C-alpha positions, 0 to 999 in steps of 0.5 A: 208465142212464148215470151222468151221467143218473142223477146229474141224475135223482137230484140231490136224493137225492145232495145230501141224503146230502151234507147229512147227512154235512156236518152231522155235520162242520160246526162250526156245528150250526145251519148251514142247508141252503144252507151245508151243500150249499155248491156241491155241486149245481154240482160234481155238474152239472159232473161229470155234464157231464164224464161225458156228454162224449167223452174220449180215452185221453190225456185220461183219462191227464192227469186221473189225473196231475192235468193235465186242461185247465181253464176260466179262473177258479176251479173249483167245487171251489176255491170249495168249499174256500174256503167250507169253510175259512172255515166252520171245516172241517179239511182232513181233513173236506174230504177226507172229504166227497169220500170220502162223496160218491163212496161215496153216488153209486156205492152209489145207482147200483149199486142199479139194476143186477143185473149189471155192464156195460162202460159201467158200468165205464167210467162208474165209472172216469170218475166216480172220475177226476172226483172225484179231480180235484175233490178235488185242486183243493179240497185245493190251494186249501185249502192255498194259503189256509192258507199265505197266511193264515200268511204274512200273520199272520207278516208282521203279527206281525213288523211290529207287534212290531218297533216296540216291540222297537226302542224297548226296544233304544234305551231300553236303549242310553240307560240304559247310557250313563248314568254315574250308574247303579249296577252293579246297574242296569247289569247289569239294563239289559244284560239288557234289551238282550240280551233285546231283541236276541234278540227282534229276531233272532226277529222278523227270522227270522219276517219273512224266513221269511214272505217266503221262503216266499211263493214269491218267495224272499228279495229281495236288492239287490246292489251293488259290495261287498268282503266283507272288511269285511262278514265282518270286522264279522260276526266281530267281533260274534260274538267280542264276544257269544261271548267265551268261544269261539275263532273263527279268521278267514282271508281270501285273494284278491279278495273284491269282487263284486256282493252284498247286503252285509247279507244275506251278513253275515246268512248268515255270522252264521247259519252261525257261530252254528250252529257255535258252538251245535252244535260242541264248546265246547273246539274253535275255530270256523274261518271261511275266506273265499276269492276264487277265479277263478269266485267267492267261497267262505265256509266255516265249520267246527266240531268235534263230532258229525256231523250224522245222515243223516236230519237232513241231508236236512231241514237247509235246510227251514223245517219240520223233522220237521213242526214248527219246532225252537226252540233255547235257550241254556244258561240255557234261554232261547229263542235262535231258531226254528231258521230260520237255515239255511233263511234262509241257503240262501234268501239264497245262492240269491237270489245265484245261489249254492249251499251245501254241507255235509260232516259226519263224526265224524273231520273235523267239520262244514263249511258252504261257501257258493259265490257267483258274483261277480255275478248272472246 
């Protein structure tokens, strides 16, 4: 008996094993049969039909590489992943279901035979390919949905938090203008303003992360801009906030071009903030902006420990070592979520540019942004 025929003839027995295993995983102990079997019958019928069809060697290779042709619309495996996610299954449990299904079908089928024939080996190979294809579709869809929900959560959180934070910031500014305040009250208002500005920065990073990680990158709106003013404003702001540090600033050449000024300012601010945070406190941070024939470079240099090679590989990734790494100031207060370099890289890429890093114990660390004068 061919495996495709065996699956259809023994559908109920296979589904019962699937149901029993799903019940051991399901978050809802009272789940009914329909919920537990969720699209399993449809998937098995699709697999059986695939096994019964002719297949070329190239089609087999394509399946093993995840490049099999598929019909329009969602597959049963993708729909199954969605319903399992909604039901509360983890991705590990989703994978375990397919592993158990594979084992159940092959175990029940092999009970029918004393010896192994060529067609059995062929059927087992094709069955494994079909299960792998369904598993790949389910895992990919599950991951897409999780990522989409995370982006939506971050976007909603950032949007809803930004309004009250803006009100706190505005209120703190008003308080600081009141000449009748005592020195203690002025100090308190300054702390409120500083905390609100840090929180606003964190919210902005969350929103930028949600947008950039959606697959479309950070949007930019280029216009005719002279980076002399843009960079000058950033440096003055950083000097005011970090009055105890030395920031040298050098400009040269033609710095005009088609840029999103606020975004370039944000990228430069992130790099300077990173240099101040990780560089030697006794050494100055130097910022050099040069207009060249083919574009503009913005370089930020600091002295201090070199960036380890392992860290260098994930420097511009949103998730480092499987988790975000929040950074704190000297008082232990949260400064940011460690997204600055990721967002900077996304801004540079959106401008058609690139960012390079050189870091050694002897020479310190230099981040250099290379920007074309206009988007291609």
